[in-house]
N, C-alpha and C positions, 0 to 999 in steps of 0.2 A: 504493499499501499504506500503510496506517496505520502509525502509529509503534509501536504495540502489536504487531501483526501482525508487523512488521518485526524486533521485538526477540524476540518468540516463535520466529520463523525462525531468526533469527541465534543464539538460544540455542541451538538444536538443531545448527546448522551446527558451533558451538564445540564443542559434547561430541565429534563425530566427527571435526572437522578437513576433513572433504571433502563433495562434493557427492554425491548418488547417481550412481553411473555409469550411462551409457548402457545399458549390457548388463544392469543391474539394474533398469531401470524395467519396470513389468508393464503391459500392455494391462488397460484398464479401472478403472484406479485413478487418484484425485484426488490430484495433489501440490502442496504448497505451497513457493514458492522465491522467485526473484527473476528477473523477467521484463522485456522491452521494454516489454510493452504490459498484462501482467496478471501477477500474483504466485499465483493459485490456478488448477490447470489439469488438464484430464482428458486422460491419456495413451492413445492408441492409433496402432497402425501407424506408429511411430517420429516422432510429433509429438505437441506439448501444445497442446490447444485449451482456451481461456480465452475470459473474456468483454472486449471490448476497447470502449471509448469514442472516436469519433471522429465529429467534424463532428455534434454533438449526436444521434448515433445509437450505439445499443449492440448489438453483434453478437457473433458466435462467431468468432475468428480463430486462425489457428495460429503456433506458433513452434517451433524445432528445438531439442533438446538443447545445451546450453554446448559440449560434446565434440564438436561436429559441426565447430567451430571457425570463425573468423572468415570472412566477416562474417555466416554465416548462423545458427551457434549463439547463441540470444539468450535462451534459457530456463535457470536454474540449479535443478534441483529439489532440495530440502533436507529435505522431512518428506513420508513417504507418508502421506496422510490416510485413506482409505476405498476400498472399492471402489464402484464406480458400476456397476450390470447394465442398465441402461435403454437401449434402441436410441438410436442418435444418426444425425440426417440429414446425411450427408456431402455430399451434391448441392446444399444449399442453405445449408449452414452454419446452420443455425437450429436450435434446441432449446430451447423454452420450459423445459422440466423441468430441463435440463442448467444454463441459465443461472439459474434458480432456485435449485438445489443448489449452485453455485458461490457466489453471495452467501450462502446460508444457511452456508455453510461458512466463508466469509471473516469474517462477523460471528461465530461460534461461537469462530474462531482468535483474534478480536482481543480476547475476554473475558479 
Protein backbone atom coordinates (compact mmCIF):
# COMPACT_ATOMS: atom_id res chain seq x y z
CA UNK A 1 0.00 0.00 0.00
CA UNK A 2 1.32 3.42 -0.87
CA UNK A 3 1.80 5.99 1.86
CA UNK A 4 -0.95 8.17 0.37
CA UNK A 5 -3.53 5.38 0.34
CA UNK A 6 -2.49 4.25 3.80
CA UNK A 7 -2.98 7.79 5.15
CA UNK A 8 -6.40 8.11 3.51
CA UNK A 9 -7.59 4.77 4.90
CA UNK A 10 -6.09 5.55 8.31
CA UNK A 11 -7.86 8.92 8.34
CA UNK A 12 -11.18 7.16 7.71
CA UNK A 13 -10.41 4.66 10.45
CA UNK A 14 -9.59 7.45 12.90
CA UNK A 15 -12.94 9.14 12.22
CA UNK A 16 -14.93 6.12 13.30
CA UNK A 17 -12.38 4.47 15.58
CA UNK A 18 -13.21 1.03 14.31
CA UNK A 19 -13.14 -1.27 11.33
CA UNK A 20 -16.25 -2.17 9.35
CA UNK A 21 -17.73 -5.15 11.25
CA UNK A 22 -18.01 -8.46 9.43
CA UNK A 23 -21.81 -8.40 9.59
CA UNK A 24 -21.84 -4.96 7.91
CA UNK A 25 -19.77 -6.04 4.91
CA UNK A 26 -21.97 -6.41 1.84
CA UNK A 27 -21.47 -8.82 -1.03
CA UNK A 28 -20.49 -7.16 -4.28
CA UNK A 29 -18.70 -4.15 -2.78
CA UNK A 30 -15.06 -3.15 -3.01
CA UNK A 31 -13.40 -2.20 0.27
CA UNK A 32 -10.14 -0.45 1.13
CA UNK A 33 -8.34 -1.50 4.27
CA UNK A 34 -5.24 -3.18 5.52
CA UNK A 35 -4.54 -6.75 4.49
CA UNK A 36 -1.77 -9.28 4.51
CA UNK A 37 -1.49 -9.46 0.71
CA UNK A 38 -3.60 -6.56 -0.63
CA UNK A 39 -5.30 -3.39 0.56
CA UNK A 40 -8.19 -3.00 -1.89
CA UNK A 41 -10.55 -5.97 -2.16
CA UNK A 42 -13.85 -7.23 -3.52
CA UNK A 43 -16.11 -8.84 -0.88
CA UNK A 44 -18.38 -11.81 -1.58
CA UNK A 45 -19.53 -14.86 0.38
CA UNK A 46 -17.55 -13.95 3.49
CA UNK A 47 -14.20 -13.42 1.76
CA UNK A 48 -12.22 -10.48 0.44
CA UNK A 49 -10.65 -11.00 -2.99
CA UNK A 50 -7.75 -8.82 -4.02
CA UNK A 51 -4.81 -8.68 -6.36
CA UNK A 52 -1.73 -10.41 -4.95
CA UNK A 53 1.81 -10.36 -6.29
CA UNK A 54 3.95 -13.41 -5.60
CA UNK A 55 6.91 -14.95 -7.45
CA UNK A 56 6.70 -12.39 -10.30
CA UNK A 57 3.03 -13.28 -10.87
CA UNK A 58 -0.10 -11.27 -10.14
CA UNK A 59 -3.33 -13.12 -9.37
CA UNK A 60 -6.56 -12.88 -7.39
CA UNK A 61 -6.29 -14.29 -3.86
CA UNK A 62 -8.61 -14.26 -0.85
CA UNK A 63 -8.41 -13.20 2.78
CA UNK A 64 -10.92 -13.41 5.62
CA UNK A 65 -12.22 -10.55 7.77
CA UNK A 66 -10.06 -9.61 10.76
CA UNK A 67 -12.91 -10.54 13.13
CA UNK A 68 -12.62 -14.15 11.98
CA UNK A 69 -9.72 -14.30 14.42
CA UNK A 70 -6.11 -15.39 14.54
CA UNK A 71 -4.55 -16.79 12.41
CA UNK A 72 -7.20 -16.68 9.67
CA UNK A 73 -8.53 -13.13 9.72
CA UNK A 74 -6.03 -10.99 7.84
CA UNK A 75 -8.05 -8.20 6.16
CA UNK A 76 -9.19 -5.11 8.07
CA UNK A 77 -11.88 -3.29 6.03
CA UNK A 78 -11.93 0.42 6.81
CA UNK A 79 -13.64 2.08 3.84
CA UNK A 80 -16.49 0.88 1.58
CA UNK A 81 -15.59 2.18 -1.88
CA UNK A 82 -18.11 1.13 -4.52
CA UNK A 83 -20.44 -1.55 -5.81
CA UNK A 84 -18.91 -3.99 -8.33
CA UNK A 85 -21.64 -5.72 -10.36
CA UNK A 86 -19.69 -7.71 -12.92
CA UNK A 87 -19.38 -11.52 -12.72
CA UNK A 88 -16.41 -13.09 -10.98
CA UNK A 89 -14.81 -16.42 -11.96
CA UNK A 90 -14.24 -18.23 -8.64
CA UNK A 91 -13.17 -21.50 -10.23
CA UNK A 92 -9.94 -20.15 -11.68
CA UNK A 93 -9.56 -17.08 -9.45
CA UNK A 94 -8.98 -15.03 -12.58
CA UNK A 95 -10.80 -11.92 -13.58
CA UNK A 96 -9.01 -9.36 -15.68
CA UNK A 97 -11.80 -6.81 -15.31
CA UNK A 98 -11.79 -7.05 -11.51
CA UNK A 99 -7.98 -6.83 -11.39
CA UNK A 100 -8.11 -3.77 -13.64
CA UNK A 101 -10.78 -2.10 -11.46
CA UNK A 102 -8.89 -2.84 -8.23
CA UNK A 103 -5.77 -1.24 -9.75
CA UNK A 104 -7.74 1.80 -10.95
CA UNK A 105 -9.39 2.24 -7.58
CA UNK A 106 -6.05 1.96 -5.78
CA UNK A 107 -4.67 4.71 -8.03
CA UNK A 108 -7.77 6.89 -7.45
CA UNK A 109 -7.54 6.49 -3.69
CA UNK A 110 -3.87 7.41 -3.75
CA UNK A 111 -4.64 10.83 -5.25
